[in-house]
N, C-alpha and C positions, 0 to 999 in steps of 0.2 A: 408490586411496584417495579419489578425488574422488567426492563425492555432491552431486547437485543439490538445491536446495530442494524439498521435497516439496509437491506441489499436491494437497491432499485434496479430498474431496467438498464440504467446507464452506468457504465463503469467509470469511476472518477480516478484519474491517474495523477501520479506525482508529476509526470510530464505528459500533458494531455495529448500532445501531438503524436505520442507513441501508442495511443489507444487505437486499435484496429478492430473493425467488425469483420469477423471471419466468415467469408462466404462458405456455406455448407459445401463440403466435398472438395473444394478447391484447395491446393496446397497452401499451408500456412507459411507465409513469408516472414512474418514477424513485424517489427524487430524481435529477435531472440537475444538471450544472453549466452555468449559462447565461451567455451574453454577447450583447449586441446592438450593432449598428453601422449607423448610418443610411447610406442611399445618397444619390445626387444626387436632386434633385427630379424626380419622375415617372420615375425609373429603378429603382424597386424591382421585386420580382417577377421575371418572366421576364428582363427586361433586365439584372438584376444577378447572375444565377445563377453566371456565371463571372468575376465581378469580385471580387477579394479585398478585401472590405470591412474585414477586420481590418487588413490592411496599410495601407489608406487611412486608417483611423482612428488608427493608431499611427505614421504616418509611416514605415512600413517596418520598425519594430522588432519587430512580431509579425505573422506570416503564417498563412494557413490551413494551409499545409503543415507549419509548425512545430508548431502546436497539434494537428493531426490525428495527428502522429507522436509527440509528447511529452506531450500533455495540458496542463493549466493548473492553477493554484492558486487556490482560493477567495480572493477579495480582491484579486488582481492586477488592475491596471487596463489597459484598452485604450481610448484616447481618453477619453471622458467617462464611461465605465461600468466596473464591476468585475465579475469573475466571481462569480456568486451561485448558491448551491444552492437548488433549489426543485423541488417535485413538480408535474408537469403534471396539471391537473385531468382528470377523466374525459371531459369534452367536448372535450379537446384545445386549449382556448383559451389560446394563448401570451400574448396581450395581457392578458387578465384576471389570469393568474398573475403577470406582471411588475409589474402595478399593485399586487397584493396583497403582493408581495415588497418593494415600495418601490424597484424599479429605475427605474420611470418613473411619472409621474403622468398620462401621456397614454393615455387609455382607447381611443383610436382612432388608434393609431400607424400611419402609412403610410410607404412608401418607407424600409424598414428591414429588416435581416436579423437573424435570431436564430441563434445557434450553441449547440447542446446537446451536451454531452459526457457519456458514461457508459461504464463498464467492464462488459463482458459476460464473466463468469468461467465457464469451461467445465472440467469435470472431465477431459474428454478432447478430443482433436482431433476436430472434426466438419466434414466436407467436404460441399459442395453443399447446405447448408441454405437454406431459403427465408426471405427477409426481405421485409417489406411496409412500404410508406410511403404515407400520404395527407397532403396538404399544402395550405396556403393561404398563399402561392401556390406558387412554384417550390421545388424541393427538390434538394439535393446531399448525398450520403452518402459518408463515408470510413470505412474499417475498417482499423485498424492502419496508418494513414498512407497508404493507397491509396484512390483514388476507386473506389467500387463501384457507384454509381448516380447518374445525373443526369436530371432532367426539368425543362427550362426552359419553364414553363407558368404561365399565370395561371388560377387555378381556386379553387373552394371545396373544403374538405377532406371534406365529406360527414359522415356519422355514424360513430360508433365501430364498427369492424369486429369481427365475432365470430369470424371464421376468417381464416386467412392469405390465402385467395383473395378476401377482402372488401376488401382494401386497393386503393387506386387503382393502385399500382405494386407489382410483384413482381419480385424478382431474387435470384440465388443468391450466397451468400458462403461462405467457408471460415473456420472458427474454429480457432485454435490452442489447445492445452492451456494452461490458466491464464487470464491476463487479456487481453482483447481490447478495444482502445480504439475506441469508436464516436463519430463526430462527425456531427451532422446540421445542415445549414444550410437554413433556410426563409426565403426572401426574400418580403417582403410589398409588394404594390403599393398596394392600397386595400381598404377593407371589412374582412372578417374576417382573422384571423391565427392560425394554429395548425397542429397536426400530430398524426398518429398514426403510431407506428413499432412494429412487432412482429417477432418472429423465431420460426420453427418449430423451436426447439431448446431443450434443457434448459440453462439458465444461471441464475446469480445476477447481480445488478446492484448497482453502487455508483457514486456520483459522484466518489469519490476512489480512489486506487490501493489495491487490496486487499493485505493483509498475509498472507503464507503462513508456516506453521511452518518453522523451520530444523530439519532432521533430519540424521542422520549422526552420526559419532563426534566428540564433544567431548572435550577433555582436562580431567580433573577433579582437583581438589585439595580437601581439607577441612582446616580449622583450628579447633579448639575455642576458644570464648571463655571468659571468666570465668563462674563460676556465676551464673545468673539475668541474664546480660548479653548473651544472644543476641538475634537479631531486631533490632528498632528501635534498641536501645541500642548495637549493635556496627556499625551501618552505616558509620560513618566511622572505625572503629578498624581499623588495618592488622593483621589477624590473621596474615597471612603473615610480617610482620616480627616479630611477637610470637613465633610458633612457631619461627622460624629465628634468633632473636637478631640480627635486622637483616641477616642474610646474604641474604635474599630479601625483596623488598617488592612491594606491589601495583603500584607505579609501574613497577618493573622488568619484571614479567610483562606488564603492559598495553602496554608499549612494545616488548618484544623477544620475547614469547611464552615458551613453556616446552617441555620435552622429556620424553617418556614415560619414566618410571623415575626421574627426578630426585626427590630427597627434600626435603621441607620439614617439619621437625620429625619426627613419628612416622609420616608418610604419604608416599606417592610419587604423582607425577602418573600418572594412569591413564586410558586411553582407554575410552570407553563411550558407547553411544547412549541418549539420554534416552527413556524409554518414552512411549507415547502419552498416558498419564494424567499425565505430568509428575512422577512420584514419584521424587525424587532419592534418598530414603532407601532405597527398595526396590532401586533400581538399584545403589547402592553396596554393599548387602549381596550382591546377585547377582554383582557384580564382585570380591567378596572384599576390598574396601577396609576394611569394618567388619563386625562381627557384631552391632552394635547396631541393632536394627530400629526403635527409637524414639529416635534420637539428638537430643538437645536442646542448646541453647546451643552452636551450631557454625555455621560459615560454609562454604559451598561456593564454589569458584571454577571456572567453566567457560570454557574458551578454545577458540576456533575461528577459522580464517582464512577470510574471505570474499574470493573472487577475482573481481574485476570486470573486464570487458572495456574499460571506459572510466570516466572521472571521472563521478560522479553526485552532483549537488547535491540536498539535501533528500530523500534516500531515507527512506521511512517505516519505523520499527521499532516493534515491540510486545513488551511483556513482561508476564507475570503471575508472582506470586511468593508464596511462603509461607516466611518472612515478608518481611522487608525486601529491597530490591534496589538494586544500584548497577551501572552499566554504563559500560564504557570502550570507545572505538573509536579505534584508532591512538594509544593513550596518553593520550587526553583523556577526562575524565568527561563523558558526554553525557546521563546520566539518573541521578537518585537519588530514591528514595522510602523514607524511614525510617518504616516502618509495620509493625505486627503484624497479619497478616491471613491468611486462606486464599487459595489461588491460583485458586479458581473452577474453571471447566471449559475445555475446549479450544475452545469455540465463539467466544470473544472474548478480547481482551487488556485487562487492567486499566489499563495505562499505554501511551501511545503518544507518540512523539517523532520529530523529524526530525534526521538527521545526514548528513554528506557522506562519500561513498566516493571513494577515489582509484583510478586504474587500477592493476590488479595486486593485490597482497596487502594485505588490511585485517585487522588483529588485533582481534577482538571478545572482550571478557572480561566475564562477568556474575557478580557476587557475590550470593549469596542467603544471608542470615543467618537462622538458625532459632532461635526462642525456645522453643517447645514445641508438641507435637501434630504435625500434618503438616509436611512439608518438601518443597518442589518448585518447579517453574517451567515456564513456556512462553515461547518466544522466537520471533520471526519478523521478516521484513522484506519490503518491497515490491520490493526491488531484484533484478534477474535475475543472481544471483551463484552461484558454486560454493562450497559449504561443505566445507572440507577441513582435516584435521590437517596442520600443518607444524611441524617441530621448530624450536627457536630457531636452530639452525645453518642450516636451509633458508631461514628468513626473512632471515637476514643482518642488515644494519643496519635499524633500526626505520624505519617509514614516517613521513614528515613528516605531522604531524597537520593535519587540515583544519578550518577554522573559519568556513566561509562560511554565510550565511543561505540557506535553501531558496528556489529560484526555480522552475524548471520540472521536471516529472517526466521521468525517463528512460523508455526503452522497457520495456514490461512483458510482452514475449512470452516468458514463462517456459516452457521446453520440458521 
């Protein structure tokens, strides 16, 4: 019954305009997520390659190993600076970019290290692919938390390479299917400051964790609304309670889950896989839940259990809906958008939000209220979880709801 999150050919981003298809071998301009950390005087470049400047700047609270394995959040501070999203210019000038972004006013910053984070999203595992790096001055590279290249040198970065063998340094890396977290440290001693980094592989890139579609069998229930009161108007009306005369409520299901075959009003909880085009109505007709191919003024409830190997704070979720949407995680409402709209397409999510996952079972429930016309949804998460149907009996007592603010990202090695 267990089905993993599907990693498709298209990377779905929290901010879809930040998704870039990386042309093989050409420098990756990003956007990247950037941090800088000054070194001791006259100790930049070669001398600081293996000095953890993040740890020094944060008093040990943030380390290179932590960020290389878990990523970072835009706006989080390390010492006097904050993680900032920016696109590296074509000439690879880190200093000029940071001035333009407002990170620093120093147009000739010396004795300082930059840290660039980016996710390389691969549709398949790719072994032994070539990565290239040119840097001013020294460079150190991590992929999925492991150091894959180091060159402690003081040098200029040269011009933008046109082919993978045109970079100053070449080395081989292995990409896993899904998201691969790349961190590049460039330590500057004096003069110019910049980098070129490229990879001879088919990937898309993003500065933030990518969101992948949740596929597999959801548990479905539908509950009609009053005439002309579907969609936006019924977002906060408990249609389960109405249909069951208060025997079943949204809060009950969001906390405890549901069981295939149990009835609510005129319908029963039914397992079904959401089609690739997100069409709820067509799926329900195919499942035999309804014969109405254009059902209006009705709400769907989709329940699935996300099984996590560990606690994850600030996991990213995305939803698109036709029409309004309300989302519960472990009994807590984590997102609401009372709107009448079409659901768009599968290439991006209309709404994104952060929520916390606990180790083990997490009950996700999504309500989509339909007013008229199309009826459907897309849903996804950045978290490496198993998406599975579990009955209420299998779930046992409800999971304690989490309410922490997002901090750092968990591992994204979705397999």
